[in-house]
N, C-alpha and C positions, 0 to 999 in steps of 0.2 A: 426035506423038500426046500425049505427056506435057504439053507446053505448052498444047495445046488443052483438056485436062482441067482444068489449073490455071486457065486463063482462064475456063472455064465455072463452076468452083467460086467463084472470086473474084467473078465477075459476079452469081451467085446471092446471095452474102453481101452485096454492095453493095445489091442490090435489097431484101433483107430489112432491112438497116440503114435504108435510106431509108423503107421502109414503116413500120417501128417509129417513126422520127422523126415522120413525118406523123401516125401514130396518137396519139402522146403530145401533139403540138402541138395537134391538133384536140380531143382529149379534155380537155386543160388549159383551153382556151377554154370548152368546154361545162361543165366542172366549176366554173369561176369564175362563169359566168353563173348556173348553178344555185345557187351559194352566195349571190350577190347577191339572187336571188329569195327564197331562204330568209330572209335577213336582213331584207328588206323586209317579208315576212309577219310577222316578229317585231317590226316597228315601228322598225327602225333606219334612219337616213338615211345617205347617203354620207359626210357629214362626221364621223359617229361612228366610222367604220372607218378605222384607221390603215393597215392592211396586210392583204392576203389573199395567201397563198402556197400554190399548188397543187403537189403532188408526186405522181408516179406511180412505181410499183415493179412491174416484171415478176416479181421474186422473190416479192412478196406474192401474186401470182396462183398461182405454183407451190406456195406454202405455205398456200394457201386463206385468205389474209387479204384485206382490202379493198385494191384496187389504187390507189385515189385517196385521198390524205390532204390535208386542207385545214387550214392554220393561219391563224387570224384573230387580229389584234391590234387591240384597240379603242383609240380615241384617249384616252379618259379612264382607261385602265388599261394603260399602256405596258409594265409589267413582267410581265403575264400573257399567255400565248399559249393560246388556246382551240383545241382540235383537233376536227375533224369528219371524217367519212368519207362516202362515197357507197355506199349499199347498195340494190340493186334500184331504182336511179334516184332514190332519196330521200336527203336529207342526214340524217345521224344524229350526235349528239354523241358524242365519243370521250374527252375528258378535258381537263385543264388543266395547263399547266406554267408555270414562271416563279418569280419571286422575290416571292411575295405570301402573305399569310395567307388561309386559306380563309374566315374570317369576313368578310374585306374584299372579297371578290369581288363585282362588281356585275352580271356577266352570266352568273351561274350558271344552269344548265339548270333 
C-alpha cells in the first residue's frame, strides 16, 4: 500500500514537472515572437539585434511580479542590456543594465 501511494505521488510530480516545462517552452517562444513584433514596430531590423533572451520565473508569479523577463542586446551597443517585460499581453520597457553611460545610450525609451 505504501509503495502504491509513493508511486502515485511521484507520478503526479512528474506530470506537473512536464506540464511546467511545456508551459515555459511554449511561453518562451510566444514571448520571443511578441518581442520581435514589438521591435519591428519600433523600426528595428533583425540585423540590428544581437541577442534576445527570454526568462520565466514562477517565483515572480507568487510575488506578483511579471513572470516573463526579456533581455535585448543591440548590435551597435553590445555593453548595454535592455530589459523588457510582458504585462497584459503587451511589451513594456523595464530598464537598462550594463557598462555604459546613460548619455551614450542609443535605444533609450
